[in-house]
DSSP file (Angstrom, degrees, kcal/mol; ACC not computed):
  #  RESIDUE AA STRUCTURE BP1 BP2  ACC     N-H-->O    O-->H-N    N-H-->O    O-->H-N    TCO  KAPPA ALPHA  PHI   PSI    X-CA   Y-CA   Z-CA
    1    1 A M     >        0   0    0      0, 0.0     4,-2.0     0, 0.0     5,-0.2   0.000 360.0 360.0 360.0 -42.8   12.0  -19.1  -37.6
    2    2 A K  H  >  +     0   0    0      1,-0.2     4,-2.6     2,-0.2     5,-0.2   0.877 360.0  54.1 -63.6 -36.8    9.1  -21.0  -35.9
    3    3 A A  H  > S+     0   0    0      1,-0.2     4,-2.7     2,-0.2    -1,-0.2   0.893 107.2  50.8 -64.6 -39.3   11.5  -22.1  -33.2
    4    4 A L  H  > S+     0   0    0      2,-0.2     4,-2.3     1,-0.2    -2,-0.2   0.907 111.7  46.8 -64.6 -42.5   12.5  -18.4  -32.6
    5    5 A I  H  X S+     0   0    0     -4,-2.0     4,-2.4     2,-0.2    -2,-0.2   0.916 113.6  48.7 -65.3 -43.4    8.9  -17.3  -32.3
    6    6 A F  H  X S+     0   0    0     -4,-2.6     4,-2.5     1,-0.2    -2,-0.2   0.924 112.1  48.6 -62.3 -44.8    8.1  -20.2  -29.9
    7    7 A F  H  X S+     0   0    0     -4,-2.7     4,-2.4     2,-0.2    -2,-0.2   0.900 111.6  49.8 -62.4 -41.6   11.1  -19.4  -27.8
    8    8 A S  H  X S+     0   0    0     -4,-2.3     4,-1.8     2,-0.2    -1,-0.2   0.919 112.7  46.3 -63.4 -44.4   10.2  -15.7  -27.6
    9    9 A A  H  X S+     0   0    0     -4,-2.4     4,-1.7     1,-0.2    -2,-0.2   0.900 113.3  49.9 -65.9 -40.4    6.6  -16.5  -26.6
   10   10 A F  H  X S+     0   0    0     -4,-2.5     4,-2.0     1,-0.2    -2,-0.2   0.899 109.3  50.9 -65.4 -41.3    7.8  -19.0  -24.0
   11   11 A S  H  X S+     0   0    0     -4,-2.4     4,-2.3     1,-0.2    -1,-0.2   0.862 108.0  53.0 -67.0 -34.6   10.3  -16.6  -22.4
   12   12 A L  H  X S+     0   0    0     -4,-1.8     4,-2.4     2,-0.2    -1,-0.2   0.889 108.8  50.3 -65.6 -38.3    7.6  -13.9  -22.2
   13   13 A L  H  X S+     0   0    0     -4,-1.7     4,-1.9     2,-0.2    -2,-0.2   0.898 111.1  48.3 -65.7 -40.4    5.4  -16.4  -20.3
   14   14 A V  H  X S+     0   0    0     -4,-2.0     4,-1.4     2,-0.2    -2,-0.2   0.927 113.3  46.7 -66.6 -45.2    8.1  -17.3  -17.9
   15   15 A V  H  X S+     0   0    0     -4,-2.3     4,-1.0     1,-0.2     3,-0.2   0.912 112.9  50.1 -63.5 -42.4    9.0  -13.7  -17.2
   16   16 A G  H  < S+     0   0    0     -4,-2.4    -1,-0.2     1,-0.2     3,-0.2   0.836 107.7  53.8 -65.2 -33.2    5.3  -12.8  -16.7
   17   17 A A  H  < S+     0   0    0     -4,-1.9    -1,-0.2     1,-0.2    -2,-0.2   0.812 108.0  50.1 -71.7 -29.4    4.8  -15.7  -14.3
   18   18 A N  H  < S+     0   0    0     -4,-1.4    -1,-0.2    -3,-0.2    -2,-0.2   0.678  88.3  99.9 -82.7 -17.5    7.7  -14.6  -12.1
   19   19 A A  S  < S-     0   0    0     -4,-1.0     2,-0.3    -3,-0.2    -3,-0.0  -0.472  76.5-122.5 -71.9 138.9    6.5  -10.9  -11.8
   20   20 A Q        -     0   0    0     -2,-0.2     2,-0.4    98,-0.1    -1,-0.1  -0.601  19.9-140.7 -82.6 140.5    4.6  -10.1   -8.6
   21   21 A S        -     0   0    0     -2,-0.3    98,-0.0     2,-0.1    -1,-0.0  -0.841   9.6-158.1-102.2 137.4    1.1   -8.8   -8.9
   22   22 A I        +     0   0    0     -2,-0.4    44,-0.2    72,-0.1     2,-0.2   0.568  62.7 110.8 -86.8 -10.0   -0.1   -6.1   -6.6
   23   23 A V        +     0   0    0     42,-0.1     2,-0.3     2,-0.0    44,-0.2  -0.464  53.8  67.1 -67.5 132.2   -3.7   -7.1   -7.3
   24   24 A G  E    S-A   66   0A   0     42,-2.6    42,-3.0    -2,-0.2     2,-0.5  -0.913  88.4 -56.1 150.5-174.2   -5.3   -8.7   -4.2
   25   25 A R  E     -AB  65 140A   0    115,-0.8   115,-3.0    -2,-0.3     2,-0.5  -0.898  48.3-168.7-103.2 126.5   -6.5   -8.0   -0.7
   26   26 A W  E     -AB  64 139A   0     38,-3.1    38,-3.4    -2,-0.5     2,-0.5  -0.961   8.2-153.3-120.5 127.3   -3.9   -6.5    1.7
   27   27 A Q  E     -AB  63 138A   0    111,-3.0   111,-2.1    -2,-0.5     2,-0.4  -0.867  21.1-124.4-102.1 131.1   -4.3   -6.2    5.4
   28   28 A L  E     + B   0 137A   0     34,-3.0    34,-0.4    -2,-0.5   109,-0.2  -0.595  36.7 166.0 -72.1 121.9   -2.4   -3.5    7.2
   29   29 A V  E     +     0   0A   0    107,-2.9     2,-0.3    -2,-0.4   108,-0.2   0.663  63.7  15.0-111.1 -24.5   -0.3   -5.1   10.0
   30   30 A R  E     - B   0 136A   0    106,-1.5   106,-3.0     2,-0.0     2,-0.4  -0.989  57.6-178.1-153.1 142.8    2.0   -2.3   11.0
   31   31 A Q  E     - B   0 135A   0     -2,-0.3     2,-0.4   104,-0.2   104,-0.2  -0.989   4.6-168.9-143.0 129.7    2.2    1.4   10.4
   32   32 A S  E     - B   0 134A   0    102,-2.6   102,-1.3    -2,-0.4     2,-0.3  -0.910   9.8-173.0-115.9 149.3    4.9    3.8   11.5
   33   33 A N     >  -     0   0    0     -2,-0.4     4,-1.3   100,-0.2     3,-0.2  -0.823  39.9 -98.9-134.5 175.5    4.5    7.6   11.3
   34   34 A C  H  > S+     0   0    0     -2,-0.3     4,-1.8     1,-0.2     5,-0.1   0.806 116.5  60.2 -66.5 -31.5    6.7   10.7   11.8
   35   35 A V  H  > S+     0   0    0      1,-0.2     4,-1.9     2,-0.2    -1,-0.2   0.916 102.4  51.9 -64.9 -43.1    5.3   11.3   15.3
   36   36 A E  H  > S+     0   0    0      1,-0.2     4,-0.5    -3,-0.2    -1,-0.2   0.883 107.6  53.1 -60.7 -38.3    6.6    7.9   16.6
   37   37 A D  H >< S+     0   0    0     -4,-1.3     3,-0.7     1,-0.2     4,-0.3   0.898 110.7  46.5 -63.7 -39.3   10.0    8.7   15.2
   38   38 A E  H >< S+     0   0    0     -4,-1.8     3,-0.5     1,-0.2    -1,-0.2   0.807 112.1  51.0 -72.2 -28.7   10.1   12.0   17.1
   39   39 A L  H >< S+     0   0    0     -4,-1.9     3,-2.2     1,-0.2    -1,-0.2   0.449  79.9  97.2 -88.7  -0.4    8.8   10.4   20.3
   40   40 A E  T << S+     0   0    0     -3,-0.7    -1,-0.2    -4,-0.5    -2,-0.1   0.843  88.4  44.7 -57.3 -34.2   11.4    7.6   20.3
   41   41 A E  T <  S+     0   0    0     -3,-0.5    -1,-0.3    -4,-0.3    -2,-0.1   0.143  92.6 124.6 -95.9  20.2   13.6    9.5   22.7
   42   42 A A    <   -     0   0    0     -3,-2.2    -3,-0.1     1,-0.1     2,-0.0  -0.250  63.9-100.9 -78.9 167.1   10.6   10.5   24.9
   43   43 A D     >  -     0   0    0      1,-0.1     4,-1.9     4,-0.0     5,-0.2  -0.165  40.8 -92.6 -79.5 178.8   10.3    9.8   28.6
   44   44 A A  H  > S+     0   0    0      1,-0.2     4,-2.2     2,-0.2     5,-0.2   0.846 122.7  55.8 -64.4 -37.1    8.3    7.0   30.3
   45   45 A D  H  > S+     0   0    0      1,-0.2     4,-2.1     2,-0.2    -1,-0.2   0.913 108.7  47.1 -63.3 -42.6    5.1    9.1   30.6
   46   46 A T  H  > S+     0   0    0      2,-0.2     4,-2.5     1,-0.2    -1,-0.2   0.902 110.8  51.9 -66.5 -40.7    5.0    9.9   26.9
   47   47 A E  H  X S+     0   0    0     -4,-1.9     4,-2.2     1,-0.2    -1,-0.2   0.887 109.6  50.2 -62.1 -38.8    5.6    6.2   26.0
   48   48 A E  H  X S+     0   0    0     -4,-2.2     4,-2.3     2,-0.2    -1,-0.2   0.902 110.1  50.3 -65.8 -41.0    2.7    5.2   28.3
   49   49 A L  H  X S+     0   0    0     -4,-2.1     4,-2.3     2,-0.2    -2,-0.2   0.915 110.8  48.5 -62.9 -44.3    0.5    7.8   26.6
   50   50 A V  H  X S+     0   0    0     -4,-2.5     4,-2.1     1,-0.2    -2,-0.2   0.903 111.0  51.3 -63.1 -41.1    1.4    6.5   23.2
   51   51 A S  H  X S+     0   0    0     -4,-2.2     4,-1.6     1,-0.2    -2,-0.2   0.906 110.1  49.2 -62.2 -42.6    0.7    2.9   24.3
   52   52 A D  H  X S+     0   0    0     -4,-2.3     4,-0.9     1,-0.2    -2,-0.2   0.896 109.8  51.7 -63.4 -40.6   -2.7    3.9   25.6
   53   53 A M  H >< S+     0   0    0     -4,-2.3     3,-0.6     1,-0.2    -2,-0.2   0.888 108.3  51.0 -65.2 -38.9   -3.6    5.7   22.4
   54   54 A K  H >< S+     0   0    0     -4,-2.1     3,-1.3     1,-0.2    -1,-0.2   0.854 104.8  58.3 -65.8 -33.3   -2.6    2.6   20.3
   55   55 A G  H 3< S+     0   0    0     -4,-1.6    -1,-0.2     1,-0.3    -2,-0.2   0.746 101.6  55.6 -67.3 -23.3   -4.9    0.6   22.6
   56   56 A M  T << S+     0   0    0     -4,-0.9    -1,-0.3    -3,-0.6    -2,-0.2   0.416  84.5 117.4 -87.8   0.9   -7.8    2.8   21.7
   57   57 A S  S <  S-     0   0    0     -3,-1.3    -3,-0.0    -4,-0.2     2,-0.0  -0.178  80.3 -75.6 -69.4 165.2   -7.4    2.2   17.9
   58   58 A V        -     0   0    0      1,-0.1    -1,-0.2     2,-0.0     4,-0.1  -0.325  32.1-150.9 -63.8 135.8  -10.0    0.4   15.8
   59   59 A A        +     0   0    0     -3,-0.1    -1,-0.1     2,-0.1    -2,-0.1   0.631  67.9 100.1 -84.1 -13.8  -10.2   -3.3   16.3
   60   60 A T  S    S-     0   0    0      1,-0.1     2,-0.1     0, 0.0    -2,-0.0  -0.505  85.2-106.8 -72.6 138.9  -11.4   -3.9   12.8
   61   61 A P        -     0   0    0      0, 0.0     2,-0.7     0, 0.0    -1,-0.1  -0.423  27.8-129.2 -65.6 137.3   -8.8   -5.1   10.4
   62   62 A Q        -     0   0    0    -34,-0.4   -34,-3.0    -2,-0.1     2,-0.4  -0.798  32.7-173.4 -90.7 116.6   -7.8   -2.4    7.9
   63   63 A V  E     -A   27   0A   0     -2,-0.7    12,-1.8   -36,-0.2     2,-0.5  -0.927  17.9-163.6-120.7 134.3   -7.9   -3.9    4.5
   64   64 A L  E     -AC  26  74A   0    -38,-3.4   -38,-3.1    -2,-0.4     2,-0.6  -0.974  11.4-160.5-113.7 120.6   -6.9   -2.4    1.2
   65   65 A T  E     -AC  25  73A   0      8,-3.1     8,-2.2    -2,-0.5     2,-0.6  -0.912   5.1-169.8-108.3 118.9   -8.3   -4.2   -1.9
   66   66 A L  E     -AC  24  72A   0    -42,-3.0   -42,-2.6    -2,-0.6     6,-0.2  -0.935  16.9-171.8-108.7 113.7   -6.5   -3.6   -5.2
   67   67 A K    >   -     0   0    0      4,-3.3     3,-0.6    -2,-0.6     4,-0.4  -0.393  30.2 -80.5-100.5 174.0   -8.6   -5.0   -8.1
   68   68 A E  G >  S+     0   0    0      1,-0.2     3,-1.0     2,-0.2    -1,-0.2  -0.211 111.6  41.2 -63.1 165.6   -8.1   -5.6  -11.8
   69   69 A K  G 3  S-     0   0    0      1,-0.2    -1,-0.2    22,-0.0     3,-0.1   0.744 129.7 -77.2  61.6  26.5   -8.5   -2.6  -14.1
   70   70 A N  G <  S+     0   0    0     -3,-0.6    22,-2.2     1,-0.2     2,-0.3   0.811  93.2 137.2  58.0  36.0   -6.7   -0.4  -11.5
   71   71 A E  E <   + D   0  91A   0     -3,-1.0    -4,-3.3    -4,-0.4     2,-0.3  -0.843  26.6 175.8-108.9 150.9   -9.7   -0.1   -9.2
   72   72 A G  E     -CD  66  90A   0     18,-2.7    18,-2.3    -2,-0.3     2,-0.3  -0.966  17.0-159.3-150.2 165.6   -9.4   -0.3   -5.4
   73   73 A E  E     -CD  65  89A   0     -8,-2.2    -8,-3.1    -2,-0.3     2,-0.4  -0.980   4.4-158.1-142.9 152.7  -11.3   -0.1   -2.1
   74   74 A E  E     -C   64   0A   0     14,-2.2   -10,-0.2    -2,-0.3     3,-0.1  -0.994   9.9-155.1-130.0 141.5  -10.5    0.5    1.5
   75   75 A N  S    S+     0   0    0    -12,-1.8     2,-0.3    -2,-0.4   -11,-0.1   0.740  83.1  14.2 -89.5 -22.0  -12.6   -0.5    4.4
   76   76 A T  S    S-     0   0    0    -13,-0.4     2,-1.2    12,-0.1     3,-0.3  -0.837 107.1 -66.4-136.8 178.1  -11.2    2.1    6.8
   77   77 A K        +     0   0    0     -2,-0.3     3,-0.1     1,-0.2    11,-0.0  -0.544  68.5 138.2 -74.5 100.4   -9.1    5.2    6.3
   78   78 A I        +     0   0    0     -2,-1.2     2,-0.5     1,-0.1    -1,-0.2   0.728  60.4  64.6-103.7 -43.1   -5.7    3.9    5.2
   79   79 A I  S    S-     0   0    0     -3,-0.3     2,-0.3     1,-0.0    -1,-0.1  -0.713  86.1-129.1 -85.2 128.0   -5.1    6.5    2.5
   80   80 A D        -     0   0    0     -2,-0.5     2,-0.5    -3,-0.1    -2,-0.0  -0.586  20.4-141.8 -74.4 135.7   -4.7   10.1    3.9
   81   81 A K        -     0   0    0     -2,-0.3     4,-0.1     1,-0.1    30,-0.1  -0.883  15.9-169.3-103.7 126.7   -6.9   12.5    2.1
   82   82 A K  S    S+     0   0    0     -2,-0.5     2,-0.2    28,-0.2    -1,-0.1   0.712  77.9  25.8 -84.8 -21.5   -5.5   16.0    1.5
   83   83 A K  S    S-     0   0    0      2,-0.0     2,-0.5    27,-0.0    27,-0.0  -0.753 113.6 -59.9-129.3 178.7   -8.9   17.3    0.4
   84   84 A A        +     0   0    0     -2,-0.2     2,-0.3     2,-0.0    -2,-0.1  -0.483  67.1 157.4 -64.1 115.4  -12.4   16.5    1.1
   85   85 A Y        +     0   0    0     -2,-0.5    -4,-0.1     1,-0.1    -1,-0.0  -0.871  13.4 166.5-148.0 103.8  -12.7   12.9   -0.1
   86   86 A N        +     0   0    0     -2,-0.3     2,-0.1     2,-0.0    -1,-0.1   0.630  43.2 103.1 -99.9 -15.9  -15.4   10.7    1.3
   87   87 A S        -     0   0    0      1,-0.1    17,-0.0     2,-0.1   -14,-0.0  -0.389  54.7-155.8 -73.0 144.9  -15.4    7.7   -1.0
   88   88 A K  S    S+     0   0    0     -2,-0.1   -14,-2.2   -11,-0.0     2,-0.4   0.391  76.1  78.5 -96.9   1.3  -13.8    4.5    0.0
   89   89 A S  E     +D   73   0A   0    -16,-0.2    15,-0.4   -14,-0.0     2,-0.3  -0.852  57.5 157.2-109.3 149.8  -13.2    3.5   -3.6
   90   90 A F  E     -D   72   0A   0    -18,-2.3   -18,-2.7    -2,-0.4     2,-0.3  -0.919  37.3-109.3-154.7 173.3  -10.5    4.8   -5.7
   91   91 A L  E     -DE  71 102A   0     11,-2.2    11,-3.9    -2,-0.3     2,-0.3  -0.819  32.3-167.4-108.1 155.9   -8.3    4.2   -8.8
   92   92 A Y  E     - E   0 101A   0    -22,-2.2     2,-0.4    -2,-0.3     9,-0.2  -0.953  13.5-155.2-140.0 161.6   -4.7    3.3   -8.6
   93   93 A N  E     - E   0 100A   0      7,-2.2     7,-3.1    -2,-0.3     2,-0.5  -0.993   7.7-168.7-137.5 131.3   -1.7    3.0  -10.9
   94   94 A F  E     + E   0  99A   0     -2,-0.4     5,-0.2     5,-0.2   -72,-0.1  -0.980  10.4 177.1-124.2 120.4    1.3    0.8  -10.2
   95   95 A D        -     0   0    0      3,-1.9     4,-0.1    -2,-0.5    -1,-0.1   0.261  60.5 -95.5-106.3  11.7    4.4    1.2  -12.3
   96   96 A G  S    S+     0   0    0      2,-0.4     3,-0.1     1,-0.1    -2,-0.0   0.013 120.0  41.4 100.4 -28.3    6.6   -1.3  -10.6
   97   97 A E  S    S+     0   0    0      1,-0.3    18,-2.8    17,-0.0     2,-0.3   0.643 115.4  37.5-119.2 -31.3    8.4    1.2   -8.3
   98   98 A S  E     - F   0 114A   0     16,-0.2    -3,-1.9    27,-0.0     2,-0.5  -0.933  60.7-148.1-129.1 149.6    5.6    3.6   -7.2
   99   99 A L  E     -EF  94 113A   0     14,-3.1    14,-2.5    -2,-0.3     2,-0.5  -0.976  17.0-164.5-117.7 119.2    1.9    3.1   -6.2
  100  100 A Y  E     -EF  93 112A   0     -7,-3.1    -7,-2.2    -2,-0.5     2,-0.5  -0.906   7.4-153.1-108.6 126.7   -0.3    6.1   -7.1
  101  101 A F  E     -EF  92 111A   0     10,-2.8     9,-3.7    -2,-0.5    10,-1.3  -0.876  20.0-164.3 -97.7 129.0   -3.8    6.4   -5.5
  102  102 A L  E     -EF  91 109A   0    -11,-3.9   -11,-2.2    -2,-0.5     7,-0.2  -0.853  23.3-112.3-117.8 147.1   -6.1    8.4   -7.8
  103  103 A D     >  -     0   0    0      5,-2.6     4,-1.5    -2,-0.3   -13,-0.1  -0.560  26.5-135.2 -71.3 138.7   -9.4   10.1   -7.2
  104  104 A K  T  4 S+     0   0    0    -15,-0.4    -1,-0.1    -2,-0.2   -14,-0.1   0.881  97.4  39.2 -67.5 -38.9  -12.2    8.4   -9.1
  105  105 A K  T  4 S+     0   0    0      1,-0.1    -1,-0.1     3,-0.0   -15,-0.0   0.968 130.0  23.7 -77.8 -54.2  -13.9   11.5  -10.5
  106  106 A S  T  4 S-     0   0    0      2,-0.1    -2,-0.2     1,-0.0    -1,-0.1   0.650  89.4-138.3 -89.6 -15.0  -11.0   13.8  -11.4
  107  107 A R     <  +     0   0    0     -4,-1.5     2,-0.2     1,-0.2    -3,-0.1   0.765  53.1 145.1  59.2  27.8   -8.3   11.0  -11.8
  108  108 A T        -     0   0    0      1,-0.1    -5,-2.6    -5,-0.0     2,-0.4  -0.626  60.3 -93.3 -90.9 156.2   -5.9   13.3   -9.9
  109  109 A I  E     -F  102   0A   0     -2,-0.2    -7,-0.3    -7,-0.2     3,-0.1  -0.550  37.2-179.9 -73.7 123.2   -3.2   11.8   -7.7
  110  110 A I  E    S-     0   0A   0     -9,-3.7     2,-0.3    -2,-0.4   -28,-0.2   0.876  70.4  -9.0 -83.6 -46.6   -4.4   11.6   -4.0
  111  111 A E  E     -F  101   0A   0    -10,-1.3   -10,-2.8   -30,-0.1     2,-0.4  -0.995  58.5-145.3-154.8 150.4   -1.2   10.1   -2.7
  112  112 A T  E     -F  100   0A   0     -2,-0.3    16,-2.5   -12,-0.2    17,-0.5  -0.977  15.5-173.2-123.3 132.6    2.0    8.5   -3.9
  113  113 A F  E     -FG  99 127A   0    -14,-2.5   -14,-3.1    -2,-0.4     2,-0.5  -0.969  21.6-133.3-124.6 140.0    3.9    5.7   -2.2
  114  114 A A  E     -FG  98 126A   0     12,-3.1    12,-2.2    -2,-0.4     2,-0.9  -0.796  24.8-132.0 -86.1 130.1    7.2    4.2   -3.0
  115  115 A V  E     + G   0 125A   0    -18,-2.8    10,-0.2    -2,-0.5     3,-0.2  -0.757  29.3 175.1 -87.0 109.2    7.0    0.4   -3.1
  116  116 A E  E     +     0   0A   0      8,-2.1     2,-0.3    -2,-0.9    -1,-0.2   0.845  69.3   8.2 -82.1 -36.6    9.9   -0.9   -1.0
  117  117 A K  E     - G   0 124A   0      7,-1.7     7,-2.6     2,-0.0     2,-0.4  -0.982  55.6-179.8-149.8 134.3    9.0   -4.6   -1.2
  118  118 A L  E     + G   0 123A   0     -2,-0.3     2,-0.2     5,-0.2     5,-0.2  -0.934  21.4 154.9-134.3 111.0    6.4   -6.5   -3.1
  119  119 A A        -     0   0    0      3,-3.0    -2,-0.0    -2,-0.4   -98,-0.0  -0.705  59.1 -92.2-124.2 177.5    6.4  -10.3   -2.5
  120  120 A T  S    S+     0   0    0     -2,-0.2     3,-0.1     1,-0.2   -99,-0.0   0.806 125.1  22.9 -62.8 -28.0    3.7  -12.9   -2.9
  121  121 A D  S    S+     0   0    0      1,-0.1    18,-1.8    17,-0.1     2,-0.3   0.461 121.3  47.1-119.9  -2.8    2.6  -12.5    0.8
  122  122 A S  E     - H   0 138A   0     16,-0.2    -3,-3.0   -96,-0.0     2,-0.4  -0.984  48.2-168.7-144.9 154.0    3.8   -9.0    1.8
  123  123 A L  E     -GH 118 137A   0     14,-2.2    14,-3.2    -2,-0.3     2,-0.5  -0.985   5.4-171.4-141.2 125.6    3.8   -5.4    0.6
  124  124 A I  E     +GH 117 136A   0     -7,-2.6    -8,-2.1    -2,-0.4    -7,-1.7  -0.981  13.1 172.2-121.7 122.6    5.8   -2.6    2.2
  125  125 A I  E     -GH 115 135A   0     10,-2.5    10,-3.1    -2,-0.5     2,-0.4  -0.942  14.8-160.1-127.9 150.2    5.2    1.0    1.0
  126  126 A S  E     -GH 114 134A   0    -12,-2.2   -12,-3.1    -2,-0.3     8,-0.2  -0.987  32.5-103.1-130.0 144.0    6.4    4.4    2.2
  127  127 A N  E     -G  113   0A   0      6,-2.4     6,-0.3     3,-0.5   -14,-0.2  -0.421  24.1-145.2 -64.8 128.5    4.8    7.7    1.6
  128  128 A S  S    S+     0   0    0    -16,-2.5     3,-0.3     1,-0.2    -1,-0.2   0.817  99.0  44.5 -67.9 -30.7    6.8    9.6   -1.0
  129  129 A S  S    S+     0   0    0    -17,-0.5     2,-0.3     1,-0.3    -1,-0.2   0.732 125.5  31.6 -86.8 -21.9    6.3   13.0    0.6
  130  130 A R    >   -     0   0    0      3,-0.1     3,-2.2     1,-0.1    -3,-0.5  -0.812  66.9-172.6-135.7  93.2    7.0   11.8    4.1
  131  131 A A  T 3  S+     0   0    0     -2,-0.3    -1,-0.1     1,-0.3    -3,-0.1   0.701  80.8  68.8 -62.7 -20.1    9.5    9.0    4.1
  132  132 A C  T 3  S+     0   0    0     -6,-0.1     2,-0.8     1,-0.1    -1,-0.3   0.581  82.3  85.8 -76.7  -7.5    9.1    8.3    7.8
  133  133 A E    <   +     0   0    0     -3,-2.2    -6,-2.4    -6,-0.3     2,-0.4  -0.846  59.2 168.8 -97.1 110.7    5.5    7.0    7.1
  134  134 A T  E     -BH  32 126A   0   -102,-1.3  -102,-2.6    -2,-0.8     2,-0.4  -0.949  18.2-162.4-123.9 141.8    5.7    3.3    6.3
  135  135 A R  E     -BH  31 125A   0    -10,-3.1   -10,-2.5    -2,-0.4     2,-0.5  -0.987   3.3-159.8-125.7 133.5    2.9    0.8    6.0
  136  136 A I  E     -BH  30 124A   0   -106,-3.0  -107,-2.9    -2,-0.4  -106,-1.5  -0.957  14.4-177.1-115.6 125.5    3.4   -2.9    6.0
  137  137 A F  E     -BH  28 123A   0    -14,-3.2   -14,-2.2    -2,-0.5     2,-0.4  -0.858  14.9-152.8-118.8 152.6    0.6   -5.2    4.5
  138  138 A V  E     -BH  27 122A   0   -111,-2.1  -111,-3.0    -2,-0.3     2,-0.3  -0.959  29.6-110.3-120.0 146.4    0.2   -8.9    4.3
  139  139 A R  E     -B   26   0A   0    -18,-1.8     2,-0.3    -2,-0.4  -113,-0.2  -0.563  36.8-173.6 -76.9 134.7   -1.9  -10.6    1.5
  140  140 A I  E      B   25   0A   0   -115,-3.0  -115,-0.8    -2,-0.3   -77,-0.0  -0.833 360.0 360.0-121.5 163.8   -5.1  -12.1    2.6
  141  141 A K              0   0    0     -2,-0.3  -115,-0.1  -117,-0.1    -2,-0.0   0.465 360.0 360.0 -84.3 360.0   -7.6  -14.2    0.7
């Protein structure tokens, strides 16, 4: 009986050690949106305009910090806000397949993302309401 209990506890530890944790600091390295998909077949002038607009983007790294106890922070606007939402801190819930960003006060869902890939060093999520919006993050220390 003791051997069975020991084996069960050991197997739970092994399974838990192999599971990937979403907790950490994630830097946005690539983002695609629906507009880029529509402009793929655009002419050279439009491509040049899009390139110029990307060059004007913020030079600061966009970092998403997901902490223990389902709390998080963003240093720039990574999460789209559907309503007036000025705080850079939020709550989140991760169920293994989806990542839900929640408002801190009302605890309502701000945005939902499908987690396409979660590895030790990378995270790929896509917006559940607009599948053409994908964000690729790398884990930083």
